[in-house]
VOVEXPA-707677 format. One record per atom (N, C-alpha, C): residue in three letters; x, y, z. Coordinates in steps of 0.05 Angstrom, whole numbers, padded with zeros to 5 digits, always signed. Atoms other than C-alpha are relative to their C-alpha. Layout:
ALAXYZ ...
This chain:
MET+00024+00033-00001 MET+00601-00185-00062 MET-00012+00025-00009 LYS+00023-00006+00021 LYS+00548-00174-00115 LYS-00018-00018+00005 ILE+00017+00024+00001 ILE+00488-00203-00104 ILE-00024+00010-00016 SER+00016-00002+00025 SER+00441-00213-00162 SER-00023-00022+00005 PHE+00026+00018-00009 PHE+00367-00245-00156 PHE-00014+00014-00030 ASP+00015+00000+00018 ASP+00363-00238-00229 ASP-00008-00031-00013 ASN+00020+00021+00006 ASN+00310-00286-00257 ASN-00015-00005+00024 LYS+00008+00017-00018 LYS+00289-00301-00193 LYS-00034+00017+00011 VAL+00016-00013-00013 VAL+00223-00284-00155 VAL-00006+00002+00038 ALA+00005+00005-00033 ALA+00209-00258-00083 ALA-00016+00013+00010 LEU+00022-00009-00008 LEU+00155-00246-00044 LEU+00015+00011+00028 VAL-00003-00019-00032 VAL+00155-00192+00023 VAL-00029-00004+00012 THR+00025-00009-00014 THR+00096-00189+00066 THR+00005+00022+00020 GLY-00006-00034-00006 GLY+00087-00121+00102 GLY+00031+00016-00012 ALA-00017-00019+00017 ALA+00114-00089+00048 ALA-00007+00029-00012 GLY+00002-00016+00013 GLY+00077-00031+00042 GLY+00013+00022+00016 SER-00016-00027-00015 SER+00121+00010+00089 SER+00027-00009+00021 GLY-00016+00010-00018 GLY+00180+00000+00129 GLY+00026-00011-00002 ILE-00027+00021+00001 ILE+00229-00054+00136 ILE-00004-00016-00025 GLY+00016+00012+00024 GLY+00180-00097+00086 GLY+00016+00019-00027 LEU-00002-00020+00029 LEU+00185-00042+00028 LEU+00032+00006+00002 ALA-00032+00000+00007 ALA+00257-00030+00040 ALA+00013-00026-00016 ALA-00021+00032+00015 ALA+00281-00111+00025 ALA-00016+00003-00029 ALA+00016+00000+00026 ALA+00222-00105-00030 ALA+00019+00015-00026 ARG-00022-00011+00018 ARG+00265-00050-00061 ARG+00030-00011-00010 SER-00032+00026+00006 SER+00333-00090-00048 SER-00006-00019-00024 PHE+00009+00019+00011 PHE+00305-00143-00079 PHE-00001+00008-00030 ALA+00011-00013+00026 ALA+00275-00105-00145 ALA+00032+00013-00014 ALA-00018-00020+00006 ALA+00338-00067-00151 ALA+00028-00020-00005 ALA-00013+00024-00003 ALA+00381-00135-00140 ALA-00013-00021-00029 GLY+00012+00021+00033 GLY+00338-00164-00213 GLY-00018-00011+00008 ALA+00030+00007-00006 ALA+00281-00192-00176 ALA-00019+00003-00009 ALA+00029-00010+00009 ALA+00213-00196-00194 ALA-00015-00004+00027 VAL+00007-00006-00035 VAL+00179-00172-00124 VAL-00037-00003-00004 ALA+00033-00011-00010 ALA+00106-00187-00100 ALA+00008+00018+00030 LEU+00011-00018-00028 LEU+00092-00140-00039 LEU-00030-00012+00002 ALA+00021+00012-00012 ALA+00046-00166+00004 ALA-00011+00013+00024 ASP+00007-00017-00026 ASP+00008-00123+00056 ASP-00030+00004+00005 ARG+00027-00005-00006 ARG-00065-00115+00092 ARG-00009+00025-00019 SER+00010-00023+00014 SER-00063-00044+00059 SER+00002-00002-00022 LEU-00012-00001+00030 LEU-00073-00050-00017 LEU+00010+00028+00005 ASP-00004-00024+00012 ASP-00073+00025-00023 ASP+00039+00003+00004 ALA-00031+00002+00003 ALA+00001+00021+00004 ALA+00018-00013-00012 VAL-00024+00014+00012 VAL+00032-00035-00023 VAL-00005+00005-00035 ALA+00002-00010+00027 ALA-00002-00015-00094 ALA+00008+00024-00011 ALA-00013-00021-00003 ALA+00025+00049-00083 ALA+00040-00008-00012 ALA-00021+00025+00000 ALA+00089+00005-00075 ALA+00010-00005-00022 ALA-00009+00021+00033 ALA+00093-00032-00132 ALA-00003+00023-00023 ALA+00005-00014+00027 ALA+00069+00022-00186 ALA+00034+00011+00010 ALA-00017-00016-00004 ALA+00128+00062-00156 ALA+00027-00011-00009 LEU-00011+00019+00003 LEU+00178+00007-00166 LEU+00001-00009-00030 ASN+00012+00005+00026 ASN+00140-00006-00233 ASN+00016+00021-00020 ALA-00013-00022+00008 ALA+00154+00063-00252 ALA+00032+00006-00011 GLU-00028+00003-00001 GLU+00227+00055-00240 GLU+00012-00019-00019 GLY-00007+00025+00015 GLY+00229-00004-00290 GLY+00010-00019+00018 PHE-00005+00028-00008 PHE+00231-00059-00241 PHE-00020-00012-00006 LYS+00019+00015-00009 LYS+00177-00119-00239 LYS-00008+00005+00028 ALA+00015+00002-00021 ALA+00138-00104-00181 ALA-00037-00006+00006 HIS+00032-00004-00006 HIS+00059-00132-00163 HIS-00012-00007+00027 ALA+00015+00000-00025 ALA+00018-00117-00107 ALA-00026-00024+00004 ILE+00020+00025-00004 ILE-00022-00172-00067 ILE-00008+00016+00032 ARG+00014-00003-00027 ARG-00075-00150-00009 ARG-00002-00030+00011 CYS-00002+00029-00010 CYS-00062-00200+00040 CYS+00000+00005+00038 ASP+00003+00001-00015 ASP-00081-00208+00108 ASP+00011-00034+00017 VAL-00009+00032-00012 VAL-00031-00264+00144 VAL-00014-00012+00023 ALA+00012+00009-00015 ALA-00070-00274+00196 ALA-00019-00025-00009 ASP+00027+00017+00009 ASP-00128-00313+00152 ASP+00027-00017-00023 ASP-00010+00020+00013 ASP-00097-00384+00126 ASP-00006+00000-00033 ALA+00011-00005+00017 ALA-00143-00371+00061 ALA+00014+00023-00019 GLN-00008-00034+00012 GLN-00110-00301+00046 GLN+00025-00011-00018 VAL-00029+00003-00001 VAL-00043-00327+00054 VAL+00010-00025-00031 GLU-00007+00023+00026 GLU-00048-00387+00007 GLU-00005+00014-00023 SER+00005-00028+00020 SER-00081-00339-00041 SER+00026+00009-00017 MET-00018-00013-00005 MET-00025-00292-00032 MET+00029-00017-00025 VAL-00026+00016+00010 VAL+00032-00346-00052 VAL-00010-00014-00023 THR+00012+00010+00025 THR-00013-00381-00115 THR+00003+00029-00018 GLU-00006-00019+00016 GLU-00014-00305-00143 GLU+00019+00006-00010 CYS-00039-00009+00010 CYS+00058-00287-00134 CYS+00014-00027-00019 ILE-00017+00014+00031 ILE+00074-00354-00176 ILE-00019+00000-00024 SER+00012+00003+00028 SER+00017-00357-00232 SER+00005+00036-00006 THR-00006-00026+00007 THR+00032-00274-00238 THR+00031+00006-00007 LEU-00034+00001+00002 LEU+00110-00277-00224 LEU+00019-00017-00015 GLY-00014+00016+00008 GLY+00129-00340-00255 GLY+00007-00026+00019 GLY-00017+00021-00014 GLY+00151-00377-00187 GLY-00001+00011+00022 LEU-00012-00007-00024 LEU+00177-00367-00120 LEU+00031-00013+00008 ASP-00033+00019+00002 ASP+00255-00372-00105 ASP-00003+00012+00034 VAL-00012-00010-00025 VAL+00261-00329-00037 VAL-00026+00017+00011 ALA+00018-00007-00009 ALA+00212-00307+00010 ALA+00005+00017+00030 PHE-00013-00004-00018 PHE+00219-00255+00069 PHE-00022+00007+00014 ASN+00024-00005-00011 ASN+00160-00260+00119 ASN+00007+00019+00023 ASN-00010-00029-00026 ASN+00164-00193+00155 ASN-00029+00012+00011 ALA+00024-00011-00002 ALA+00089-00169+00167 ALA+00001-00012+00036 GLY+00003-00003-00032 GLY+00077-00156+00248 GLY-00012+00022+00001 VAL+00000-00024-00015 VAL+00046-00112+00300 VAL+00014+00003+00024 GLN-00014+00001-00025 GLN+00067-00088+00364 GLN-00032-00003+00026 ASN+00018+00005-00018 ASN+00023-00106+00426 ASN-00010+00032+00016 ILE+00002-00018-00017 ILE-00016-00060+00473 ILE+00014+00001+00021 LEU-00026+00007-00023 LEU+00033-00044+00525 LEU-00024+00001+00031 ALA+00015+00002-00014 ALA+00001-00077+00590 ALA+00021-00027+00013 GLU-00021+00024-00011 GLU+00034-00126+00645 GLU-00010-00018-00001 THR+00011+00030+00006 THR+00023-00199+00640 THR-00027-00003+00011 ALA+00022-00005-00013 ALA-00029-00192+00693 ALA-00022+00014-00006 ASP+00020-00011+00008 ASP-00067-00144+00657 ASP-00008+00000-00020 ALA-00003-00002+00024 ALA-00058-00157+00589 ALA-00024-00014-00014 PRO+00019+00018+00006 PRO-00121-00172+00542 PRO-00003-00021-00005 ARG-00009+00014+00016 ARG-00133-00228+00519 ARG-00005-00001-00031 SER+00019-00015+00030 SER-00169-00203+00454 SER+00036+00008-00019 ASP-00020-00006+00008 ASP-00097-00167+00442 ASP+00026-00022-00010 PHE-00027+00019+00000 PHE-00048-00229+00453 PHE-00015-00019-00016 ASP+00009+00022+00028 ASP-00096-00272+00400 ASP+00004+00018-00016 ARG-00008-00015+00020 ARG-00087-00214+00355 ARG+00026+00002-00002 VAL-00032+00004+00003 VAL-00015-00207+00363 VAL+00016-00023-00010 THR-00015+00026-00003 THR+00005-00275+00364 THR-00006-00020-00022 ALA+00006+00009+00023 ALA-00046-00294+00304 ALA+00022+00007-00028 ILE-00017-00010+00027 ILE-00007-00241+00255 ILE+00028-00009+00000 ASN-00033-00002-00001 ASN+00066-00242+00288 ASN+00016-00027-00001 LEU-00018+00015+00002 LEU+00079-00309+00299 LEU-00029-00026-00017 GLY+00012+00019+00020 GLY+00014-00352+00265 GLY+00000+00003-00026 GLY-00004-00014+00030 GLY+00024-00306+00202 GLY+00025-00022-00012 VAL-00021+00015+00023 VAL+00091-00332+00191 VAL-00001-00026+00004 TRP+00012+00026-00004 TRP+00069-00398+00208 TRP-00004-00013-00031 SER+00016+00007+00021 SER+00024-00395+00151 SER+00011+00006-00022 CYS-00020-00008+00024 CYS+00072-00358+00098 CYS+00019-00014+00002 MET-00018+00018-00008 MET+00120-00413+00115 MET-00016-00024-00012 LYS+00013+00025+00011 LYS+00076-00471+00102 LYS-00010+00002-00023 PHE+00003-00001+00026 PHE+00055-00450+00039 PHE+00021+00008-00024 GLU-00030-00001+00019 GLU+00122-00423+00007 GLU+00008-00028-00001 LEU-00014+00020-00014 LEU+00144-00480+00038 LEU-00010-00032-00027 GLN+00008+00015+00015 GLN+00093-00524-00005 GLN+00019+00000-00035 HIS-00018-00002+00029 HIS+00126-00498-00072 HIS+00028+00003+00006 MET-00028-00003-00005 MET+00195-00491-00049 MET+00009-00032+00002 ARG-00014+00024-00005 ARG+00193-00562-00032 ARG-00006-00018-00022 ARG-00001+00010+00027 ARG+00167-00589-00103 ARG+00019+00007-00019 GLN-00024-00006+00024 GLN+00216-00549-00137 GLN+00029-00007+00012 GLY-00023+00000-00013 GLY+00271-00564-00088 GLY+00021+00021-00001 SER-00021-00030-00007 SER+00301-00494-00079 SER-00009+00009+00017 GLY+00014-00017-00012 GLY+00286-00440-00040 GLY+00016+00015+00029 ALA-00014-00018-00021 ALA+00307-00384+00014 ALA-00026+00014+00013 ILE+00021-00016-00012 ILE+00261-00357+00071 ILE+00014+00015+00021 VAL-00006-00012-00015 VAL+00269-00310+00118 VAL-00018+00009+00018 ASN+00032-00009-00013 ASN+00226-00293+00180 ASN+00016+00025+00011 CYS-00014-00024-00017 CYS+00233-00224+00207 CYS-00010-00008+00035 SER+00005+00000-00034 SER+00234-00235+00288 SER+00014+00024+00013 SER-00007-00038-00008 SER+00263-00175+00330 SER+00019-00009+00019 LEU-00018-00007-00034 LEU+00318-00156+00391 LEU-00028-00007+00013 GLY+00012+00006-00024 GLY+00250-00179+00423 GLY-00002-00029-00005 GLY+00002+00027-00008 GLY+00256-00250+00403 GLY+00023-00014+00012 LEU-00022+00003-00005 LEU+00318-00250+00439 LEU+00001+00012+00032 VAL-00008-00005-00025 VAL+00309-00221+00500 VAL-00037+00012+00019 GLY+00032-00007+00001 GLY+00245-00203+00540 GLY-00005+00033+00004 GLY+00003-00028-00009 GLY+00208-00136+00557 GLY-00030+00010+00012 ALA+00004-00003-00019 ALA+00177-00105+00610 ALA-00032+00012-00019 GLN+00021-00012+00018 GLN+00098-00095+00581 GLN-00016-00013-00025 ARG+00001+00005+00028 ARG+00107-00127+00523 ARG+00006-00036-00011 GLY-00009+00031+00006 GLY+00108-00200+00531 GLY-00006-00016-00017 THR+00007+00004+00021 THR+00058-00212+00479 THR+00014+00001-00027 TYR-00023-00004+00030 TYR+00106-00190+00424 TYR+00021-00008+00009 HIS-00025+00015-00007 HIS+00159-00218+00456 HIS+00000-00032+00000 ALA+00006+00024+00005 ALA+00127-00281+00461 ALA-00002-00007-00028 ALA-00002+00004+00030 ALA+00109-00282+00394 ALA+00028-00004-00020 LYS-00027-00009+00005 LYS+00175-00260+00363 LYS+00026-00016+00013 HIS-00017+00020+00000 HIS+00219-00312+00400 HIS-00013-00024-00006 GLY+00007+00023+00023 GLY+00165-00365+00369 GLY+00005-00002-00033 ILE+00009-00015+00028 ILE+00181-00335+00304 ILE+00031-00021+00000 LEU-00028+00012-00003 LEU+00262-00376+00325 LEU-00014-00017+00005 GLY+00002+00025+00004 GLY+00232-00431+00341 GLY-00013-00017-00018 LEU+00008+00010+00026 LEU+00194-00443+00272 LEU+00018+00002-00022 THR-00020+00011+00010 THR+00252-00430+00241 THR+00018-00018+00001 LYS-00018+00028-00008 LYS+00299-00475+00273 LYS-00016-00030-00014 SER+00007+00026+00004 SER+00251-00526+00257 SER-00006-00003-00031 ALA+00015+00002+00041 ALA+00227-00517+00182 ALA+00037-00004-00006 ALA-00022+00000+00021 ALA+00311-00508+00170 ALA+00003-00033+00001 LEU-00009+00030-00004 LEU+00323-00577+00198 LEU-00022-00025-00015 GLU+00015+00014+00014 GLU+00264-00602+00164 GLU+00009-00004-00037 TYR-00008-00013+00036 TYR+00292-00574+00094 TYR+00020-00006-00012 ALA-00023-00008+00021 ALA+00362-00578+00099 ALA+00010-00021-00021 GLU-00012+00030+00023 GLU+00377-00646+00054 GLU-00014+00013-00030 ARG+00015-00006+00027 ARG+00325-00609+00004 ARG+00002+00031-00015 GLY-00014-00028+00006 GLY+00357-00544-00020 GLY-00018+00019+00005 ILE+00014-00026-00010 ILE+00318-00501+00018 ILE+00007+00004+00029 ARG+00001-00017-00015 ARG+00338-00453+00069 ARG-00017+00013+00021 VAL+00027-00016-00016 VAL+00301-00421+00129 VAL+00017+00019+00020 ASN-00013-00023-00025 ASN+00337-00361+00176 ASN-00013+00015+00003 ALA+00015-00021-00007 ALA+00315-00303+00214 ALA+00014+00021+00005 VAL-00022-00028-00005 VAL+00343-00235+00221 VAL-00022+00010+00028 CYS+00017-00018-00032 CYS+00317-00191+00291 CYS+00006+00027+00002 PRO-00004-00032+00004 PRO+00319-00120+00282 PRO+00007+00004+00022 GLY+00002-00023-00021 GLY+00338-00074+00334 GLY-00012+00020-00001 LEU+00016-00028+00000 LEU+00314-00007+00344 LEU+00014+00015-00030 ILE-00005-00006+00022 ILE+00303+00011+00276 ILE-00030+00028-00016 HIS+00029-00019+00008 HIS+00268+00084+00247 HIS-00013-00012-00024 THR+00027+00015+00011 THR+00204+00058+00221 THR-00017+00014-00001 GLN+00035-00013-00010 GLN+00127+00077+00214 GLN+00001-00015+00024 MET+00013+00003-00020 MET+00124+00036+00267 MET+00015+00000+00021 ALA-00009-00008-00020 ALA+00175+00060+00307 ALA-00021+00026+00007 GLU+00009-00017+00006 GLU+00141+00124+00293 GLU-00025+00005+00015 GLN+00028-00003-00020 GLN+00070+00103+00316 GLN+00011-00010+00031 MET-00003+00004-00028 MET+00105+00073+00383 MET+00009+00027+00018 ILE-00001-00027-00013 ILE+00135+00144+00396 ILE-00034+00010+00006 ALA+00029-00023-00006 ALA+00064+00179+00382 ALA-00021-00011+00020 GLY+00020+00012-00019 GLY+00030+00122+00422 GLY+00015+00003+00039 GLY-00003+00000-00028 GLY+00068+00139+00484 GLY+00029-00008+00018 GLN-00020+00015-00007 GLN+00129+00097+00487 GLN+00032+00018-00015 GLY-00023-00010+00007 GLY+00186+00150+00466 GLY+00021-00002+00013 ASP-00020+00003-00024 ASP+00218+00154+00531 ASP+00014-00031-00002 ALA-00012+00027-00006 ALA+00228+00075+00534 ALA+00012-00005-00025 LEU-00014+00001+00015 LEU+00254+00077+00469 LEU+00028+00013-00009 GLU-00019-00013-00007 GLU+00303+00129+00485 GLU+00018-00012+00025 GLN-00007+00017-00009 GLN+00317+00090+00539 GLN+00018-00015-00002 MET-00010+00020+00014 MET+00333+00032+00502 MET+00028+00007-00022 LEU-00016-00015+00023 LEU+00377+00075+00452 LEU+00029+00000+00020 LEU-00024-00002-00015 LEU+00426+00085+00512 LEU+00015-00027+00003 SER-00013+00019-00004 SER+00449+00010+00509 SER-00002-00009-00025 VAL-00009+00011+00023 VAL+00460+00006+00434 VAL+00030+00020+00000 PRO-00025-00001+00000 PRO+00529+00006+00431 PRO+00013+00022-00026 MET-00013-00023+00025 MET+00535+00049+00358 MET-00017+00019+00011 GLY+00008-00022-00004 GLY+00491+00096+00390 GLY-00021+00016-00016 ARG+00018-00015+00022 ARG+00433+00113+00342 ARG-00021-00025-00012 TYR+00025+00005+00008 TYR+00373+00087+00311 TYR+00007-00023-00019 GLY-00005+00011+00021 GLY+00382+00033+00258 GLY-00017+00009-00033 ARG+00017-00003+00025 ARG+00355+00040+00175 ARG-00004-00028-00016 ALA+00004+00029+00012 ALA+00314-00003+00142 ALA+00011-00018-00014 ASP-00018+00008+00016 ASP+00358-00010+00088 ASP+00014-00014+00008 GLU-00024+00017-00007 GLU+00406-00043+00132 GLU-00009-00028+00008 ILE+00010+00024-00004 ILE+00356-00097+00150 ILE-00007-00009-00022 ALA-00006+00010+00029 ALA+00348-00110+00080 ALA+00023-00003-00004 ASP-00028+00010+00012 ASP+00419-00119+00063 ASP+00008-00024+00008 VAL-00002+00031-00012 VAL+00422-00178+00119 VAL-00018-00017-00011 VAL+00021+00011+00001 VAL+00360-00199+00086 VAL+00000-00017-00027 LEU-00013+00010+00033 LEU+00386-00204+00014 LEU+00016-00015+00007 PHE-00020+00029+00003 PHE+00445-00240+00034 PHE-00007-00026+00017 LEU+00009+00025-00009 LEU+00407-00300+00074 LEU-00004-00009-00020 CYS+00020+00022+00023 CYS+00370-00310+00016 CYS+00009-00007-00028 SER-00012+00012+00024 SER+00425-00310-00035 SER+00020-00021+00001 GLU-00013+00022+00006 GLU+00475-00353-00055 GLU+00030+00000+00012 HIS-00022-00006-00018 HIS+00525-00314-00014 HIS+00008-00025+00025 SER+00010+00016-00031 SER+00498-00359+00054 SER-00011-00030-00008 SER+00004+00032+00018 SER+00488-00422+00015 SER+00004-00018+00025 PHE-00004+00018-00012 PHE+00514-00458+00066 PHE-00002+00017+00038 VAL+00008-00014-00030 VAL+00479-00414+00133 VAL-00038-00008+00000 THR+00026+00006+00008 THR+00411-00443+00152 THR-00005-00003+00026 GLY+00008+00004-00032 GLY+00370-00442+00216 GLY+00019+00018+00023 GLN+00000-00016-00012 GLN+00398-00383+00238 GLN-00006+00034+00009 SER+00016-00020-00004 SER+00377-00321+00277 SER+00016+00020+00007 ILE-00029-00020+00008 ILE+00423-00254+00251 ILE-00012+00024+00014 SER+00010-00025-00017 SER+00414-00197+00301 SER+00008+00022-00010 VAL-00011-00028+00009 VAL+00419-00126+00268 VAL+00000+00022+00018 ASP+00015-00017-00024 ASP+00413-00082+00330 ASP+00023+00016+00009 GLY-00020-00022-00009 GLY+00479-00038+00332 GLY+00018-00013+00017 GLY-00015+00008-00019 GLY+00511-00081+00382 GLY-00016-00005+00022 PHE+00015+00006-00022 PHE+00457-00089+00433 PHE+00001-00019+00015 ILE-00004+00033-00008 ILE+00458-00166+00444 ILE+00020+00002+00013 MET-00011+00015-00006 MET+00513-00167+00460 MET+00009+00007+00030 ARG-00001-00013-00031 ARG+00513-00129+00527 ARG-00002-00022+00022 
């Protein structure tokens, strides 16, 4: 099965590293012109420059997805610079401060939900305004294994990732008859920069304990998530909408 995005425009948030960068690279390799968005302009500019140097078409945009004005500007810039918007991967996200619910700071709850849930809501809002006008499009939202199960001391993160699934299903229902599909991907334990930061922050033992519950017995790779994202955005999944696909080495089937 060959997936092609020739003459299509893709937008990826959180594209400066990890899963977002892997997805952006995969979209570009499949023929899409890609807008890479991230809070870190340095990271996303370097990523876009590397793709352009390889002969792909990529454009870097600085965007904090917690800011509606920046999100609206991101979508507008993507369309004006690359000529449209056909598919989007709303991937930007952060981890919460580890704390029991009784001790979790309100400031951290507000920060995490503003980015992980509010950011996905905002991205969909402005992406869908364009896709609704053109009568076509596909969106994939990045939830998590944490959108399907609970996690001690990680309630804020898990709450936001659960919320993404509700947004995904609701939007999928709204636009199912208008040529727009909306799905979610739920990565499990994936070896990314975020995972490295979690280990550096003292969560290494917890991650290794979780790894014992992965039937495949290993961490996933960012490109393995990207493969599923591209499938969900492609015509090969033309009858798939409102779904959450877990890519976790079998963790969730226990």
